[in-house]
N, C-alpha and C positions, 0 to 999 in steps of 0.2 A: 534629297537629291544626290548627295555625295555617294550613297550606296549604289545608286543606279550607274553613275559614272565609273565607280570602282568595278562593278560587274563587267561593264563594257571594256574597261582597261585590261581586266584579267583575260577576257576573250581575245582581245587584240594581241596580248602578249603570247598567248598560246598559238593563235592562228598565224601570227607573223605576216609575211607577205607571200606565203606559199599557195594561197588560193583566195578566191573571192569570199571574203568574210562579211560582206554587207548584211546578209540575212542574220548572221549571229550578232553583229553589232546592233542592228536595229531591234532585234528581239531582246538583247541585253538592256538596251535603253528603255524599252517599253514593257519589260516582263511583268511589272507590278501594276500596270495601267488598269487592267480590267478588275483587279482585286481592290485597288486602292482609290479609284476614281469612279465617277458616274459616266464616263465615256462609253458610248454604245459600241459594240463590236463592229457594226456596219460603218461607223465613222472611221475607226481604225483601219478597216479594210479599204475604204475609199481613199484614204490618204496614203497608206503604205502598201496596199495590195494583199491578195489572198494568202501568199506564202508567209508574210509577217503575221497576219492575223492568226493563221493556223499555228505558227510557232508560239505566239503569245498565249493563245488559248491552251496549248499543250502545257505551258509553264504555269498556268493558273489553276490553283486548287479548286476542286468542285466541292464547295461547302454544302451542297445538297446531299452529299454522301456521308454515311457514318465515318467518323474520324479514322477508324481502323481500316477503312477501304480506300481512303484518299491517296495514299502513297502508291498502291498498286495501280490505281486508275491513272495517276499522274505519270508513272513510269510507262504504262501502256501507251498513253498519248504521246509522250516524248519519243519513245522508240519508233513510232510511226512517222516521225518527222526526219528531215535530214540530220546527220550527225552533228552539225553545227548547233542545232537547238539543244542537244544534250550538253554541249560545251557551256551553254548559258546556265543551265541548271547547276553544273559543277562549279562554275565561276560564282554563282550566287551563293552556294554553300560555303565556298572558300571565303568569300567576302563576309558572310554572316558569322564566321568563326572569329572574326576580329571583334574589337570592342563594339557592343551593340550601338546602333544609331541613337542619338540623343532623344529622338521623338518616340522611341519604344517605351511603353510603360513597364512596370515591374512584372506584371502578369505575362506579358508577351515575352519578356526576357526569360522568365522561368520556364515557359512552355517551349522555347526554341532549343534545339531543332525539333519541329513537330514531326509526328509520324505521318502526317497527311498533308 
């Protein structure tokens, strides 16, 4: 959970008070939800709305694609969203450059940052 709040804090630090950063903060808090939980996308949409769902889906890797195609697909989806969603991806990468979360196993640490 600490990583999620760190990503949101990074987004808020960059966004400051210059614009409405609600979309970015919600996407930051929820960015791993579809990857790491059994929550259905329609539930996420019903609670947070279609813009947040679209942002979270853009930030979610498509594990159905070959690994060498995932990054290009992810970037395509992110670039189709408001720029605030790209901030979340950058904030997540910045956060993941710090000490890996305690719950990551050795294999995940060795594989990060993934290409997809």
